N, C-alpha and C positions, 0 to 999 in steps of 0.2 A: 336506865331502861335499855339503852343501846347495848350496854355490856351484857345484859341478860339475854337480849335477842341474839347477840353474837354467840353466846354460849349454847343457846337452844339450837341455833342453826348448825353449829359444829357438831352437836350431839345428834341432830337429825341426819346430817350428811354421813357421819361416821356409821350410824345404824343402818342407813340405806346401803352404804358400801359393803357392810358386813353381810346384809341379806342378798345383795346382788352377786357377791363372790361365791363360787367361781362362775365365770361366764363361758368357759371352754374346758376341755379335758385337762386333768391334772397329771403331772408326771413326778413320780417318786424316784429319784436317781440314787440307786443303791451303789455303794462303794466296793462291792465284791461280787463274786460270780454267783450264778444260779445255784441254789441248794445250800449256800452258806448261811450262817445265822442271820446276817443282816438282810439277806434276800428273803429268807423264810419269814422274818418278823415284818418286813415291809408288805409282803403278800398277805400276811394274816390280817392286816387292817385295810388293805386296798379295796376289797369288795364291799366292806361295810362303809367305808368313806364314799365310795361311788354311789351307794344308795342314799346315804344321808345328805350328800352334797349335790346330788342331781346331775353329776357329770362322770364320764368314765375316768378311772384312775389307773394309769399304766406304771408298772415297775420297770425301770430302765437300768440295766446292769452296766456299770462303767468302772470296772476294776482296774487297779494299777496305781503305782507310786503312792502308796499309803493313803489313798482316798483323795489325793490332790487332783487327779485327772477328773474325777466326778465333780469335785468342788469347783474347778475352773469352768466346767460346762454349765453348772448351775448359775454361777456368777455372770456368765456370758449370755444367759437367757434373759428375757424381760423380767425384771425384778418386781413382779406383781403378785407373787404367791402361787402361781400356777405350776411352778417348777420348784420342788423342794429336795433337799439333800437328806438321805438317810445314811448316817455314818456311825462308825464305832468309836471307841476310845482313841482310835488312831487320829481323831480330830484334834486331840490335844498333844499328840506326839509329833505329827508331821511338821509343825512350825519349827521344831528344834533339830530335826534330822535331815530336812530337805533344804538345801541352800538354793538361792536364786529364784525362789517363788515370786511371782509378780503380784501376789495378793497375800493377805493375812487371814489364816483360818479362824483366828479368834476375833479379830477386829471386824472382819467383813461379813460375818454370819451372826445371826441371832437364833437362839434356841426356841423351838416350839415346845419340846418336852422329851423326856426319855421314853422309850418304848419298852425296853427290857434291860435287865441286868443279868449277865451270864457269868456265874462264878468260875474262876479257874481253880484247878485242884492240883496239888503237889503229888506227883506219882514217882515211884522209884523202881529200879530194876529188881525183879524178884531175887536175883542171885545175890544181892547185897544183904538181904535178910535184916534190913533196918525195920524196926518195929515202931519207932517214934520219930518225931521231928528232931529231938535231941540226939538220937542215934546218928542221923545224917550229919548234923552240925558237928558233932564230936569227931566223926570220921574225916570230914572234910578239913577241919582245923588241924587234925593230926597229920594230914598229908596234903599240904598246900599245892595246888596245881595238879593233883593226882586224880581228880575226878572230873567228869564231864556232865554238862547239862544241855539238853536239846531245846531249841527254840524254833519258831516259825520264820525266822529271819530277823535281821537287824531292824529294830524299831517297831516290831509287831507287838500286839498285846501280850503274847506269851513271853516274848523277850523282856518286855518291861516288868512283867510279874516276876520273872526269874531274877532280873537284875536288882529289883527293889529288895527281894528276899535275900539275895546274896550279899548286897551291901549292908543290909540291916543285921544279918547274921555274921558279918565280917568273914566271909568265905572267899578263898582263892580257888576258882575252878575254871574249866575251859569250856567256852560256848561252842556247840556244834549246831549250825543252822540247817534247817530242813524246809521243804516247801509247805508243809502243813501237818495237821494232827495225824493223819493215817500213817505217814512215814515215821513220825515220832513214836507212835504206839508200837510199831513193829520193832524199832530200835530199842525201846525200853524193854519189851518182852524178851528180846534176844540177849539183852545185857550189854549191847554195844555202847550204850550211853547209860549214865547212872541215874539221872533224875530230870524231871521237866515239870513245867506248869502247862496244863492244857485245859480247854473248856470242859466243864463237867459233863455236858451233854454228849461229848465225843467219846468218853471213856467210862461212863457209869456202868455199862454192861460188863466190861472187863473187870471193873472193881468188884461188882457183885458176885461174879463167878470165880473170883480169886486169882485171875490171870495176872492182874497188875495190882500191887499194893499201893494204897493211898495213905499219906501221912497227915495231910491238913488241907483245909479249904481256904482259898484267898477270898474272904467275904466277911461282912460284918456279923453275920449269924449263920448258923448251920442250915444245910439244905434239907428239905423234906424228902428229897430223893435218897440221901444218905445221912439220916439223922444221927448216926453213931459217929460220923467223921467230925473231929473238932476243927474249929477255925484256927488260923495261925496264931491269933491272940490267945485262944484257949490252950493251944499247944505250947505256949511259952514265949512267943515272939510277937510283940505288938508293933504297930506302925509299919507293917511289912506288906500290906496289901496294895495291889494296883488293879482296881476293878475293870472288867471288860463290860462295856455297856453299848447299847444301840440307841440312838436318838435321832430326832428330826430337827433340821435346821432350814432356815431360809436366809437369803441375803439381807443384810441389815437395812437396806433401803426399801424393803417390802412394806407396804402400807400396814399400819397397826390393825385396821379392821380385818384384813386378810389373815394376819398372824393370829388374831383372836379367834377367828372362825376355824382355822386349822387346829388350834389348840383345843377348842371346845369339841370339835367333831372327833379328833383323834382320841381324846379322853373318853368320850362316849363309846367309841369303838372298842377300846381296850377293856371297858367295863362289861361288855357283852359276854355271856357265858361261853359261847362257842369260840370266840376269839381268845378268851382267857385259857380255855382248854388247849387250843392249838399252840399257844405260846408256851404254856407250862410243859406240854408234851415235848416241846423242842428244847427243854432244859432252862427256860427263862424264868426269871423272877420279875413280875410286873411291878413297875415303879411309876408313881405319879408325882409330878412336880409342876408348878406353874412355870411359865416361860422365864420369869425373873429368877425364880429359885434354880431353874436348870442352868441359866447363864452363870449364876454364882457358883454352882457345883462345877461347871465346866472350867471356869477360871481357876478354882481351887485344884482341880485335877491337872490343869496345865502347869501350875506352879510346881506340883510334885514331879510331873514329867520332865520339866526343865532341869531339875536337880538330878534326876536319875540319868538323863542323857549326858549331862556334863560329867558326872562322877564316873560313869561307865564308859565314857568316850564313844557313844553310839553314833554311827554314821549310816546313812542309807546304803542298801546293797548296790 
């Protein structure tokens, strides 16, 4: 009987905590600048969360150092669920490229769930006249070190996509880092660099109007935005993807009831038609996972990231 009462008491307290959370405004700490995918996706759900949770929800942009600046801020706040981290796949890259961190991105955070998946697309300079993925691979293998690929900088999602592809295809090429996609697109169009992986949403217009050729999509399946574009696997190169995703995390010490409420309300928000429309217009594929499933996915992605970082000898800028 005492055991039963204890179980009932724990259940009652847990339920009460879930209902009482949040008790003050929430802060979604985004790891990149306003207007970036992570910022857009955080803002897409913030207003809905504010209504459903009965508290204001503020998006706080703290860009820099591969998401580690924002992560440090979140860990330094009270770990009660009121301050959450909205990070990209950089979450699984940073531990392997930034030395001297006083915390562990993987051990010290728990996942709430993914918000969106943003496929990267392999684009090439029009001057190369490559019509297929195999054309690029054949040309690069025939001229080791003779071609260049653009990235958003060491350890970024575009860099990891490019390196996994390069390693899987056994290519020797020269990385040229830039600040972001706008610069990369300009360099690709001019022919000053030969190929790159960039987020689909940043280049889909150029692909449709024929200004930039695209050879393959780094994703599990084709995108409705460009249904004719094959995935890397369909184009003949499997196990070459490094997905770019955006997800929500809280410190591992966050009470389970707060984590559960954040998961439930975030899932409901992403199921609303206006939120889904806003996310898909921004080039996102909406993905649903339970917190446990998301943690498992993040761990698997971290394992892949560690291999890429070591094989390509990637270091932070």
